[in-house]
N, C-alpha and C positions, 0 to 999 in steps of 0.2 A: 509625567509627574503631575502636571497641571490638571489633567483629566481625572486622575484618581482623587485629587484634593477636592475638585468640584463635586464629584459624586458623594464624597463624605459629607460635604456641606449640605447637599441636597437631601441626603438621607437624614441628617440631623434636623433639618427644617421640617421634613415630613413627620419625624418622630415627635417633635414639639407640637406640630399641628394635631396629630392624633391624640396626644396627651391633653391638649386644650379641649378638643372635641369631646373626649371622654369625660372630662371634668364638667363641662357644660351639660352633657347628657345626664350625669349623676345629679346635677343641680336642678334638673327638670326642664331643660330647654326643649328636649324632644317631646315631652308631654305638652308643653305650652304650644308648640307648633301644631300638634294634632288638635288640641282644643280649639285653637284659632281657625284651623282649616274647617273644622266641623261646625263652627259657630256662624252667625250671620254678621261677621265683622265687616267694616267698610273696606273698600277695595285697596286703599293705601296700606291698611294693616295687613291684608292678605298678601300684598306684594312684598312687604318686609318679612312676612312669615316665610314666603318662598325663598327669599334671600338667606334667611337664617337656616332653613332646611338644607339649602345647597351648601352653605358653609359647614354645617355639621356633617354632611355626607362627603365632602370633598376628599379625594384620595381613596375613596372606597372603604371608609371606616366601618368594619363589620359589627362592632359593638353598637354603634348608633343605628345601623341598618336593622339589627335584631330588635332593638328597642322600638323603633318605628313600627315594625311589623307586629310586635306584641301589642302595642297600644292600639293600632288600627284594628287588629283582629278582635281584641277585647271590646272596643267601642262598638264595632259593627255587630258582633254577636250579642252584646248587652242590649243594644237598641232593638235588634230583631227579637230577642227574647221578651223584652218589655212590650213590644207591639203585639207579639203572639199572645202574651198573657192578657193584655188589654182586650184584644179581640175575642179571645176565648171566653171572656166573662159575659159576652153577649150571647143570648140564646135566640134561636130562630123559632118562631111559633107558626 
């Protein structure tokens, strides 16, 4: 009986964690993490950024994982496209 009750409490805690992570994700926490990772922020800001990313991903939250992937994918492709467009404006004579 005790074991079953413990599992229920653990599942409830994991569900509350997932709901909190998803709300933070909807409020832009994942976007903030990526922006700070890609900026030239001081090391103490980056350390806290890593801690926030870990907290958002704890428990394997797939909604947050997908958001991180989409943001990184967009940022990397946008920056590559911007650089490609910039360099294509130069002509070699």
